[in-house]
C-alpha positions as a printed NumPy array, in Angstrom:
array([[ 15.733,  11.291,  -0.654],
       [ 15.665,   8.073,  -2.642],
       [ 16.758,   4.771,  -1.166],
       [ 19.263,   4.248,  -3.99 ],
       [ 20.92 ,   7.622,  -3.381],
       [ 21.177,   6.925,   0.342],
       [ 22.604,   3.458,  -0.246],
       [ 25.233,   4.835,  -2.619],
       [ 26.266,   7.479,  -0.099],
       [ 26.576,   4.929,   2.691],
       [ 28.757,   2.689,   0.53 ],
       [ 31.064,   5.662,  -0.06 ],
       [ 31.071,   6.442,   3.656],
       [ 32.179,   2.936,   4.605],
       [ 34.829,   2.932,   1.9  ],
       [ 36.219,   6.232,   3.145],
       [ 36.314,   5.047,   6.77 ],
       [ 38.518,   2.122,   5.802],
       [ 41.128,   4.296,   4.123],
       [ 41.467,   7.55 ,   6.059],
       [ 40.448,   9.579,   9.075],
       [ 37.245,  11.449,   8.307],
       [ 36.608,  14.972,   9.54 ],
       [ 33.485,  15.952,  11.455],
       [ 32.561,  19.623,  11.659],
       [ 32.975,  21.94 ,  14.654],
       [ 30.715,  23.793,  17.05 ],
       [ 27.434,  25.118,  15.685],
       [ 26.667,  27.132,  18.827],
       [ 30.025,  28.878,  18.755],
       [ 29.456,  30.003,  15.184],
       [ 25.905,  31.166,  15.896],
       [ 27.167,  33.235,  18.828],
       [ 29.722,  34.887,  16.546],
       [ 26.874,  36.163,  14.378],
       [ 25.479,  38.183,  17.345],
       [ 21.909,  37.572,  16.272],
       [ 19.092,  39.55 ,  17.869],
       [ 15.762,  38.402,  19.262],
       [ 14.156,  39.349,  15.941],
       [ 16.388,  36.882,  14.098],
       [ 15.142,  34.032,  16.243],
       [ 11.5  ,  35.11 ,  15.957],
       [ 11.331,  35.907,  12.271],
       [  7.925,  36.815,  10.881],
       [  6.43 ,  33.487,  11.868],
       [  7.056,  33.81 ,  15.601],
       [  7.131,  37.593,  16.018],
       [  4.292,  37.47 ,  18.576],
       [  5.492,  34.399,  20.5  ],
       [  4.812,  34.995,  24.23 ],
       [  8.278,  33.895,  25.434],
       [ 11.808,  35.069,  24.697],
       [ 13.3  ,  32.966,  21.897],
       [ 16.87 ,  34.26 ,  21.7  ],
       [ 19.17 ,  31.353,  22.473],
       [ 16.91 ,  28.743,  20.898],
       [ 19.523,  28.048,  18.238],
       [ 17.59 ,  25.208,  16.633],
       [ 14.73 ,  27.583,  15.838],
       [ 17.031,  29.282,  13.325],
       [ 16.371,  26.264,  11.076],
       [ 12.969,  27.867,  10.497],
       [ 13.657,  31.59 ,  10.868],
       [ 17.237,  32.006,   9.565],
       [ 18.048,  28.928,   7.476],
       [ 20.503,  31.097,   5.532],
       [ 22.668,  31.48 ,   8.643],
       [ 22.703,  27.743,   9.348],
       [ 23.459,  26.95 ,   5.711],
       [ 26.367,  29.392,   5.708],
       [ 27.827,  27.719,   8.813],
       [ 27.602,  24.286,   7.182],
       [ 29.296,  25.719,   4.081],
       [ 32.106,  27.19 ,   6.19 ],
       [ 32.844,  23.824,   7.786],
       [ 32.724,  21.968,   4.485],
       [ 35.056,  24.574,   2.987],
       [ 37.424,  23.919,   5.901],
       [ 37.594,  20.241,   4.97 ],
       [ 34.786,  18.585,   6.931],
       [ 33.445,  15.323,   5.515],
       [ 30.453,  15.185,   7.853],
       [ 28.127,  17.974,   8.994],
       [ 26.028,  17.693,  12.122],
       [ 22.51 ,  19.035,  11.805],
       [ 21.538,  22.033,  13.92 ],
       [ 19.166,  19.905,  15.988],
       [ 20.926,  19.326,  19.312],
       [ 17.889,  20.58 ,  21.27 ],
       [ 15.189,  19.622,  18.781],
       [ 13.232,  17.318,  21.065],
       [  9.867,  18.113,  22.597],
       [ 11.516,  17.844,  26.023],
       [ 14.186,  20.469,  25.354],
       [ 11.852,  22.727,  23.375],
       [  9.485,  22.863,  26.364],
       [ 11.741,  25.607,  27.772],
       [ 10.362,  27.856,  25.022],
       [  6.854,  26.391,  24.863],
       [  7.687,  25.072,  21.381],
       [  7.231,  21.34 ,  21.833],
       [  4.911,  21.143,  18.815],
       [  7.684,  22.261,  16.456],
       [ 10.255,  19.622,  17.446],
       [  9.705,  17.362,  14.44 ],
       [  9.766,  20.302,  12.03 ],
       [ 13.03 ,  21.568,  13.528],
       [ 14.656,  18.19 ,  12.912],
       [ 13.264,  17.833,   9.41 ],
       [ 14.349,  21.302,   8.308],
       [ 17.708,  21.024,  10.069],
       [ 18.435,  17.863,   8.097],
       [ 17.292,  19.446,   4.833],
       [ 19.576,  22.462,   5.289],
       [ 22.578,  20.229,   5.956],
       [ 21.625,  17.886,   3.095],
       [ 21.495,  20.777,   0.649],
       [ 24.955,  21.964,   1.707],
       [ 26.428,  18.451,   1.652],
       [ 25.078,  17.702,  -1.828],
       [ 26.388,  21.014,  -3.185],
       [ 29.87 ,  20.296,  -1.822],
       [ 29.815,  16.715,  -3.081],
       [ 29.089,  18.076,  -6.534],
       [ 32.058,  20.465,  -6.218],
       [ 34.407,  17.786,  -4.876],
       [ 33.186,  14.372,  -6.074],
       [ 36.449,  12.831,  -4.864],
       [ 35.408,  13.889,  -1.34 ],
       [ 31.716,  13.113,  -0.815],
       [ 30.051,  14.901,   2.118],
       [ 27.639,  13.409,   4.617],
       [ 24.973,  14.516,   7.101],
       [ 24.791,  13.327,  10.705],
       [ 21.432,  13.937,  12.332],
       [ 22.299,  15.297,  15.777],
       [ 20.236,  14.004,  18.691],
       [ 21.182,  15.681,  21.96 ],
       [ 20.726,  14.327,  25.486],
       [ 17.792,  16.642,  26.416],
       [ 17.933,  18.727,  29.577],
       [ 16.519,  15.922,  31.736],
       [ 18.163,  12.826,  33.189],
       [ 16.44 ,   9.483,  33.711],
       [ 19.023,   8.14 ,  36.185],
       [ 19.554,  10.977,  38.639],
       [ 17.124,  12.625,  41.022],
       [ 16.678,  16.404,  40.704],
       [ 16.039,  16.484,  44.476],
       [ 18.88 ,  15.516,  46.831],
       [ 16.296,  14.864,  49.548],
       [ 14.464,  12.312,  47.385],
       [ 16.826,   9.93 ,  45.567],
       [ 13.926,   8.11 ,  43.887],
       [ 12.465,  11.218,  42.27 ],
       [ 12.755,  11.671,  38.485],
       [ 11.721,  14.552,  36.241],
       [ 11.436,  12.381,  33.118],
       [ 10.578,   8.773,  32.358],
       [ 12.103,   6.325,  29.905],
       [  8.902,   6.32 ,  27.848],
       [  8.781,  10.129,  27.695],
       [ 12.354,  10.166,  26.407],
       [ 11.579,   7.364,  23.985],
       [  8.637,   9.274,  22.497],
       [ 10.651,  12.472,  22.122],
       [ 13.597,  10.696,  20.503],
       [ 11.307,   8.719,  18.236],
       [  9.81 ,  11.882,  16.747],
       [ 13.256,  13.424,  16.318],
       [ 14.772,  10.382,  14.618],
       [ 11.881,   9.98 ,  12.202],
       [ 12.064,  13.642,  11.151],
       [ 15.843,  13.53 ,  10.681],
       [ 15.441,  10.561,   8.349],
       [ 12.688,  12.377,   6.429],
       [ 14.955,  15.407,   6.091],
       [ 17.765,  13.426,   4.479],
       [ 20.258,  12.504,   7.197],
       [ 22.811,   9.81 ,   6.344],
       [ 23.564,   8.912,   9.95 ],
       [ 21.985,   9.421,  13.357],
       [ 24.314,  10.829,  16.009],
       [ 23.262,  10.267,  19.624],
       [ 25.663,  12.687,  21.247],
       [ 26.895,  14.342,  24.439],
       [ 25.562,  11.42 ,  26.459],
       [ 25.849,  12.179,  30.163],
       [ 23.237,   9.606,  31.224],
       [ 23.409,   6.202,  29.562],
       [ 19.742,   5.515,  30.337],
       [ 18.783,   8.538,  28.222],
       [ 20.936,   7.137,  25.43 ],
       [ 19.33 ,   3.713,  25.712],
       [ 15.921,   5.36 ,  25.337],
       [ 17.207,   7.057,  22.186],
       [ 18.606,   3.82 ,  20.781],
       [ 15.366,   1.985,  21.52 ],
       [ 13.361,   4.722,  19.808],
       [ 15.66 ,   4.732,  16.775],
       [ 15.286,   0.982,  16.417],
       [ 11.5  ,   1.406,  16.473],
       [ 11.679,   4.047,  13.737],
       [ 13.901,   1.825,  11.613],
       [ 11.365,  -1.008,  11.919],
       [  8.447,   1.258,  11.07 ],
       [  9.991,   3.071,   8.12 ],
       [ 12.134,   0.325,   6.65 ],
       [ 15.033,   2.802,   6.497],
       [ 18.082,   1.835,   8.54 ],
       [ 20.862,   4.38 ,   9.006],
       [ 24.236,   3.932,  10.686],
       [ 24.255,   5.124,  14.294],
       [ 26.998,   7.151,  15.94 ],
       [ 27.154,   7.143,  19.751],
       [ 29.149,   9.78 ,  21.622],
       [ 29.411,  10.006,  25.397],
       [ 30.76 ,  12.84 ,  27.473],
       [ 33.126,  12.566,  30.415],
       [ 32.025,  15.368,  32.696],
       [ 35.288,  15.926,  34.584],
       [ 38.739,  14.466,  35.201],
       [ 37.285,  11.609,  37.231],
       [ 36.883,   9.779,  33.931],
       [ 33.164,   9.157,  34.408],
       [ 29.94 ,  10.241,  32.78 ],
       [ 27.541,  12.271,  34.924],
       [ 25.617,   9.087,  35.713],
       [ 28.862,   7.542,  36.95 ],
       [ 30.067,   5.157,  34.257],
       [ 33.644,   4.596,  33.147],
       [ 34.207,   4.573,  29.351],
       [ 34.482,   0.785,  29.045],
       [ 31.309,   0.286,  31.078],
       [ 29.585,   2.842,  28.881],
       [ 30.612,   0.867,  25.803],
       [ 29.317,  -2.359,  27.342],
       [ 25.977,  -0.602,  27.865],
       [ 25.48 ,   0.503,  24.264],
       [ 27.391,  -1.965,  22.093],
       [ 24.199,  -3.998,  21.528],
       [ 23.107,  -1.249,  19.121],
       [ 25.995,  -2.19 ,  16.808],
       [ 26.886,   1.463,  16.156],
       [ 29.029,   2.575,  13.265],
       [ 31.05 ,   4.65 ,  15.729],
       [ 31.429,   5.124,  19.442],
       [ 33.395,   7.911,  21.04 ],
       [ 33.498,  11.01 ,  23.174],
       [ 32.723,  14.692,  22.78 ],
       [ 32.33 ,  17.884,  24.818],
       [ 33.191,  18.697,  28.465],
       [ 36.939,  18.18 ,  28.029],
       [ 39.665,  19.492,  25.772],
       [ 41.839,  17.136,  23.746],
       [ 44.577,  16.923,  26.383],
       [ 42.161,  15.838,  29.113],
       [ 40.1  ,  13.572,  26.858],
       [ 42.957,  11.443,  25.579],
       [ 43.199,   8.751,  28.32 ],
       [ 39.456,   8.153,  28.261],
       [ 39.42 ,   7.981,  24.473],
       [ 42.303,   5.516,  24.552],
       [ 40.288,   3.284,  26.882],
       [ 37.386,   3.253,  24.427],
       [ 39.658,   2.668,  21.433],
       [ 41.132,  -0.365,  23.202],
       [ 37.81 ,  -2.143,  23.775],
       [ 35.514,  -0.981,  20.945],
       [ 35.219,  -3.335,  17.981],
       [ 33.827,  -0.547,  15.824],
       [ 35.034,   2.807,  14.512],
       [ 35.92 ,   5.525,  17.03 ],
       [ 34.881,   9.181,  16.726],
       [ 36.04 ,  12.022,  18.963],
       [ 35.397,  15.748,  18.95 ],
       [ 36.789,  17.601,  21.963],
       [ 36.239,  21.17 ,  23.069],
       [ 38.828,  23.816,  22.238],
       [ 40.452,  23.237,  25.617],
       [ 38.779,  23.964,  28.928],
       [ 36.721,  27.152,  29.358],
       [ 38.329,  30.159,  31.029],
       [ 36.774,  32.145,  33.891],
       [ 34.472,  33.865,  31.392],
       [ 33.246,  30.585,  29.9  ],
       [ 35.205,  31.154,  26.696],
       [ 37.658,  28.863,  24.935],
       [ 41.22 ,  29.993,  24.365],
       [ 42.817,  26.981,  22.679],
       [ 44.022,  27.96 ,  19.209],
       [ 43.419,  25.87 ,  16.09 ],
       [ 47.105,  24.977,  16.047],
       [ 47.032,  23.781,  19.648],
       [ 43.941,  21.632,  19.153],
       [ 45.28 ,  20.182,  15.908],
       [ 48.627,  19.383,  17.497],
       [ 46.952,  17.382,  20.247],
       [ 44.566,  15.379,  18.064],
       [ 47.346,  14.667,  15.564],
       [ 48.875,  12.576,  18.336],
       [ 45.656,  10.59 ,  18.57 ],
       [ 45.896,   9.855,  14.864],
       [ 49.545,   8.81 ,  15.077],
       [ 48.716,   6.423,  17.901],
       [ 45.803,   4.824,  16.061],
       [ 43.025,   5.955,  18.387],
       [ 40.488,   7.47 ,  15.98 ],
       [ 38.598,   7.062,  12.722],
       [ 36.654,  10.347,  12.809],
       [ 37.84 ,  13.66 ,  14.275],
       [ 36.037,  16.946,  14.789],
       [ 35.469,  19.714,  17.298],
       [ 32.921,  20.59 ,  19.955],
       [ 32.452,  23.744,  22.066],
       [ 34.688,  26.647,  21.106],
       [ 35.873,  25.142,  17.822],
       [ 35.502,  27.018,  14.532],
       [ 36.152,  26.34 ,  10.837],
       [ 39.761,  27.387,  11.513],
       [ 40.049,  24.585,  14.084],
       [ 38.551,  22.076,  11.65 ],
       [ 40.873,  23.201,   8.861],
       [ 43.884,  22.803,  11.143],
       [ 42.732,  19.349,  12.284],
       [ 42.124,  18.211,   8.698],
       [ 45.585,  19.346,   7.664],
       [ 47.244,  17.793,  10.722],
       [ 45.837,  14.301,  10.074],
       [ 45.936,  14.322,   6.274],
       [ 47.631,  11.106,   5.194],
       [ 47.439,   9.55 ,   8.66 ],
       [ 46.219,   5.943,   8.591],
       [ 42.754,   5.149,   9.859],
       [ 42.503,   3.28 ,  13.155],
       [ 42.236,  -0.456,  12.603],
       [ 39.17 ,  -1.906,  14.266],
       [ 40.396,  -4.617,  16.653],
       [ 38.992,  -8.123,  16.897],
       [ 37.703,  -8.468,  20.433],
       [ 37.222, -12.01 ,  21.829],
       [ 33.603, -12.843,  22.523],
       [ 32.959, -12.914,  26.268],
       [ 30.269, -12.046,  28.763],
       [ 30.639,  -8.324,  29.44 ],
       [ 28.416,  -6.422,  31.838],
       [ 28.145,  -2.791,  32.769],
       [ 27.626,  -1.167,  36.099],
       [ 29.549,   1.963,  36.964],
       [ 32.652,  -0.109,  36.19 ],
       [ 32.871,  -2.8  ,  33.511],
       [ 32.791,  -6.522,  34.261],
       [ 34.228,  -9.153,  31.945],
       [ 33.91 , -12.872,  32.647],
       [ 37.139, -14.649,  31.699],
       [ 37.966, -18.321,  31.794]])
């Protein structure tokens, strides 16, 4: 990846954001599950003798079945996606510890970005009027820095800020090396985890001299309107706005109907672009998603009409059919206008605080 090529792509990205609603892709995990891959697919020849079960380590497919991941990216681009997320949601040393594969975390990120880059460049060549971009996905890990894993010991933690920082730092560096255009810190249930990621990203930018736009996406865990660590959306924004992200928004946990009021709160206060990618409704008793592409598209089309979003996509349960329906539903809709927010002292606890005259 040359600096000039990256700069040209980012100019096109900013130009596109000012004129229309961009489309993010849908769920990678859902599409992998549809392939019904076996343990041998996850192991490949390289890991055929690995001492632990590897089925379910979806990010490992970047190394053992890159053809499958590339085909999924192609399917979403064919459906109209402008931005592909890399298959790297769990590609941190912390998350990979479940499989004893911490040492491969950087490689998973690097290869995940390269697979997505290859697909994006091929589609940009096919449709130069619609350039395609790669968002390096950085998940929350399976640890939380703010909440004790032991109800009897509120002070206990199973991860430290510096451990998170080191894991995120390695991931961010590898995503940049692999060709990502943006870094997406997503599915944030604990803002302290996210702040460790943002700190690590800033360190990598300083070290490498490469600065990419950052996307920040929180998750509201239930209808209470709070993240798992207890913050309301506006307080969450106050906590992370110092990073000057390209986008802030919400994903996962909720369907579009349930997400709307929380998204509207963010859209009201955020003086940057807003991105949202809800689940295909709420899961049924079997953990599956029943919301049809038409239903999802109908709901998010209302967000577009009301000026709430700049980027739309799908999370758990969504497929290329959902993304195609969303793209068609918002085609021609105006992009959300970023509001001018008066400069004031704004603090963040579980609720926001704003000092007015």
